[in-house]
C-alpha positions in Angstrom: 107.6 76.5 20.3 105.9 76.9 23.7 105.8 74.1 26.3 102.5 72.9 27.7 102.2 74.0 31.4 102.3 71.0 33.8 99.0 70.1 35.5 98.9 70.0 39.3 96.0 70.0 41.7 98.0 70.9 44.8 100.1 74.0 45.0 102.0 72.5 47.8 102.6 68.9 48.9 104.7 68.2 52.0 105.7 64.5 52.5 107.4 63.2 55.6 109.3 66.4 56.2 112.0 66.2 58.8 113.8 69.2 60.2 116.3 68.9 63.1 118.6 71.0 65.2 121.9 69.5 66.2 124.1 70.0 69.2 127.3 68.1 70.1 125.3 65.6 72.1 121.9 65.1 70.4 119.5 65.7 67.5 116.4 67.7 68.4 113.6 66.8 65.9 111.6 70.0 65.6 109.6 68.7 62.6 109.4 65.0 62.5 107.7 63.4 59.5 105.1 66.1 58.7 102.8 65.6 55.7 100.0 67.7 54.3 98.8 69.3 51.1 97.4 72.6 50.0 95.1 72.5 46.9 95.4 75.4 44.4 93.5 78.5 45.6 92.8 77.2 49.1 93.8 78.2 52.6 95.4 75.7 55.0 95.6 76.6 58.7 98.4 74.9 60.8 97.5 75.1 64.5 99.1 74.0 67.7 100.8 75.2 70.9 104.1 77.1 70.9 106.9 74.6 70.1 104.8 72.3 68.0 106.9 72.9 64.9 104.5 75.3 63.0 107.0 78.0 62.2 109.9 75.6 61.5 107.6 73.9 59.0 106.9 77.2 57.3 110.6 78.2 57.2 111.5 74.7 55.8 109.2 75.3 52.8 111.3 78.3 51.8 114.5 76.6 52.9 115.3 79.3 55.4 116.6 77.0 58.2 119.9 78.2 59.5 122.6 76.3 61.4 122.5 74.3 63.6 119.2 73.4 61.9 118.9 71.3 58.9 116.2 69.6 56.7 117.2 66.0 57.0 114.4 64.2 55.1 111.2 64.2 53.2 109.8 66.2 50.2 108.5 69.7 49.7 106.7 69.7 46.3 105.7 73.1 45.0 103.7 72.9 41.7 104.9 69.3 41.5 108.6 69.9 41.8 110.6 69.1 44.9 112.1 72.3 46.4 114.8 70.3 48.2 116.3 69.5 44.8 116.6 73.1 43.8 119.9 75.0 43.9 120.2 78.1 46.2 120.1 80.4 43.1 116.8 78.7 42.0 115.4 79.2 45.5 116.3 82.9 45.4 114.2 83.3 42.3 111.3 81.5 44.0 111.4 83.3 47.3 109.4 86.6 47.2 108.3 85.8 43.7 106.4 82.5 43.5 106.3 81.9 47.2 106.1 84.8 49.7 106.0 85.0 53.5 104.5 87.3 56.0 106.6 87.1 59.2 105.3 87.4 62.7 106.6 90.7 63.9 106.3 93.6 61.3 108.4 95.9 63.5 111.4 93.6 63.4 110.8 92.2 59.9 110.8 95.7 58.3 114.2 97.5 58.0 114.0 100.7 60.0 116.6 102.4 57.7 114.6 102.1 54.5 111.3 103.7 53.4 108.3 101.5 52.9 108.5 102.1 49.2 112.1 101.0 49.0 111.3 97.8 50.8 108.3 96.9 48.7 110.0 98.0 45.5 113.0 95.7 46.1 111.0 92.7 44.9 110.1 94.5 41.7 113.7 95.4 41.0 115.1 91.9 41.7 112.4 89.7 40.1 110.9 92.0 37.4 113.9 94.2 36.6 112.0 97.5 37.1 113.9 100.8 37.6 113.5 103.0 40.7 110.6 105.1 39.4 108.7 102.0 38.1 109.2 100.2 41.4 107.9 103.2 43.3 104.8 103.4 41.2 104.1 99.6 41.6 104.7 100.0 45.4 102.0 102.8 45.5 99.6 100.4 43.7 100.3 97.7 46.3 99.8 100.0 49.2 96.5 101.0 47.7 95.6 97.4 47.2 96.1 96.5 50.9 93.9 99.5 52.0 96.5 102.0 53.2 95.2 105.6 52.9 97.3 108.2 51.1 99.7 105.7 49.5 101.6 108.4 47.6 102.6 109.8 51.0 103.1 106.5 52.9 105.4 105.1 50.2 108.1 107.6 51.3 107.7 107.0 55.1 109.7 104.8 57.4 108.3 101.9 59.4 108.4 103.8 62.7 106.0 106.4 61.2 103.3 103.9 60.8 100.9 102.2 63.2 101.1 98.4 63.9 98.2 97.7 61.6 99.7 99.7 58.8 103.1 98.0 59.2 101.3 94.6 58.9 99.6 95.8 55.8 103.0 96.9 54.4 104.2 93.3 55.1 101.3 91.9 53.2 102.0 94.4 50.3 105.6 93.2 50.2 104.6 89.6 50.2 102.0 90.1 47.4 104.2 92.4 45.2 105.0 89.7 42.6 101.7 87.9 42.6 102.9 84.8 44.4 101.1 81.5 43.9 101.6 80.6 47.5 101.6 82.9 50.5 102.9 81.7 53.9 101.5 83.8 56.8 103.2 83.1 60.2 100.9 84.5 62.9 100.0 87.5 60.8 97.8 89.1 63.5 100.1 88.7 66.5 100.3 91.8 68.8 97.4 93.5 66.9 94.2 94.6 68.6 91.0 92.7 67.8 89.6 95.2 65.4 92.9 95.4 63.4 93.1 91.6 63.5 89.7 91.3 61.8 90.7 93.8 59.2 93.9 92.0 58.3 92.2 88.6 58.1 89.4 90.0 55.9 92.0 91.6 53.7 94.0 88.4 53.3 90.9 86.4 52.5 89.7 89.0 50.0 93.0 89.1 48.2 93.3 85.3 48.2 89.9 85.0 46.5 90.7 87.8 44.0 94.2 86.6 43.2 93.5 82.8 43.5 96.6 82.0 45.5 97.1 79.3 48.1 97.8 80.3 51.7 99.6 78.4 54.4 98.4 80.2 57.6 100.3 79.5 60.8 98.4 80.3 64.0 97.5 79.2 67.5 94.1 80.8 67.3 91.2 78.5 66.4 88.9 81.4 65.9 91.1 82.7 63.1 91.0 79.2 61.6 87.2 79.0 61.7 86.9 82.4 60.0 89.6 82.0 57.3 90.7 78.4 56.4 89.5 75.7 54.1 91.6 72.9 55.7 93.3 72.5 59.0 96.4 70.6 60.1 96.8 70.2 63.9 100.4 69.8 65.1 101.8 68.5 68.3 105.4 68.0 69.2 106.6 68.2 65.5 103.9 65.9 64.1 100.5 66.3 62.5 98.0 64.6 64.7 94.9 65.6 62.7 94.2 66.8 59.1 90.8 67.6 57.8 88.6 70.3 56.3 87.6 73.1 58.7 83.9 72.3 58.9 84.6 68.7 59.9 87.2 69.8 62.4 84.8 72.1 64.3 81.8 69.8 63.9 83.5 66.5 64.9 87.2 66.7 66.0 88.7 63.3 66.6 92.1 63.5 68.2 92.0 64.0 72.0 94.4 66.9 71.7 92.2 68.6 69.1 89.2 68.1 71.3 91.1 69.5 74.3 92.0 72.6 72.3 88.3 73.1 71.3 87.1 72.7 74.8 89.6 75.2 76.2 88.1 78.0 74.1 85.9 80.2 76.3 82.2 80.2 75.1 80.9 83.5 73.8 77.2 82.8 74.1 76.9 82.1 77.8 78.6 82.6 81.2 81.2 80.1 82.4 80.4 78.2 85.6 83.5 77.0 87.4 87.0 76.8 85.9 87.9 76.9 82.2 88.6 73.5 80.6 92.3 72.9 80.2 94.6 70.2 78.8 96.4 68.7 81.8 100.2 68.5 81.9 102.6 70.3 79.7 104.3 69.9 76.3 107.4 67.6 76.6 110.8 68.9 75.9 111.9 68.4 72.2 115.1 66.8 73.6 113.1 64.2 75.7 110.2 63.0 73.6 108.0 60.2 74.9 108.7 56.7 73.5 105.1 56.2 72.1 102.4 58.7 71.2 103.7 62.2 71.9 100.4 63.2 73.5 100.1 60.0 75.7 101.5 61.7 79.0 98.6 64.2 78.8 95.9 62.0 77.3 93.0 60.7 79.5 92.6 57.6 77.3 96.3 56.5 77.0 97.0 52.8 77.4 100.2 50.9 77.5 100.0 50.6 73.7 99.9 54.4 73.4 102.8 54.9 75.8 105.0 52.3 74.0 104.1 52.7 70.3 103.8 55.8 68.1 100.7 55.6 65.9 100.9 56.3 62.1 98.9 59.0 60.5 95.8 57.1 59.3 93.5 58.2 56.5 89.7 57.4 56.6 87.4 56.9 53.6 86.7 60.7 53.4 90.4 61.6 53.2 90.5 62.9 56.8 93.7 62.0 58.7 94.2 61.1 62.4 97.2 60.0 64.4 95.6 58.1 67.3 95.4 54.4 68.3 91.7 54.8 69.3 90.7 54.8 65.7 92.8 51.8 64.7 91.8 48.1 64.6 94.6 47.5 67.1 93.3 49.7 69.9 93.4 47.8 73.2 91.3 50.2 75.3 87.6 50.7 75.7 86.0 50.2 72.2 83.1 52.4 73.1 85.1 55.4 74.3 83.6 58.8 73.7 86.5 61.2 73.2 84.3 64.3 73.5 82.5 63.3 76.6 85.5 61.8 78.4 87.7 64.8 77.6 85.1 67.1 79.0 84.8 65.2 82.3 88.6 64.8 82.9 89.6 68.4 82.0 
């Protein structure tokens, strides 16, 4: 008797995730109450400055946080089941099989002492029980799938014999070996030239559409988000400050931080007069977070309410989420404030 598969709309649901790093004196909250969802077959981009908690969120999904780090709260639901309740052996069967990850640096992520084929084939041996010959044949198929020429030759080569773009394609081949339902890509185009970046992103999007998998794409590049993602979560200091679909974000961003990020992108259709727009100030230390809104020290609209009280992540009638007092009934500042215009003038 076969069991009926469980129905789920979202491949991944993260609820109030908290991941901290501990020292003898204090707890550093790298991810502090993060929540977002990825519908089946969709791409979610997570953007933000370095240190915003993007990569720690991704590693938390796979439960790859090492000491002195620890997941201290929340839920990570994959296909409706909380991964935080899984045993380590259960997680090993999920990693590289149902959930795969492309890491930032292919040169450090690939083992220099093993051939490309041996590294791709390992997933087939572990999760599908294939022998060496079968694993090599499947590895050649994967290299062909990700667009590497002469795959029969490349499968026997070592990482140092390949270009940066090819190494990144090998990483994608490794991640896709077992047809995962969720792919986590952490800065997949870092250190690649613009032409190769475009090829890698086109490849990922094409494979996602063909295979129907969900993708969690970690990036700091809003151009990558615009070209690739269906939804966007903007992170700042370990928290999501805005969550919406990509078209809405680029057409009408709401959070002052998101607007500041948008305005700091150099225009491509006309010359710049004067200085580039910038977000004033710097990201606070994770060990010394502001009492209220994390962005308040850099925000041109911040009031005493913002500096004293942290806003909740509010959801509007269209399902868009925003963490900002300006959009609440309790806002004590100018009710007619125009975030777009004011941010432009004060940058």
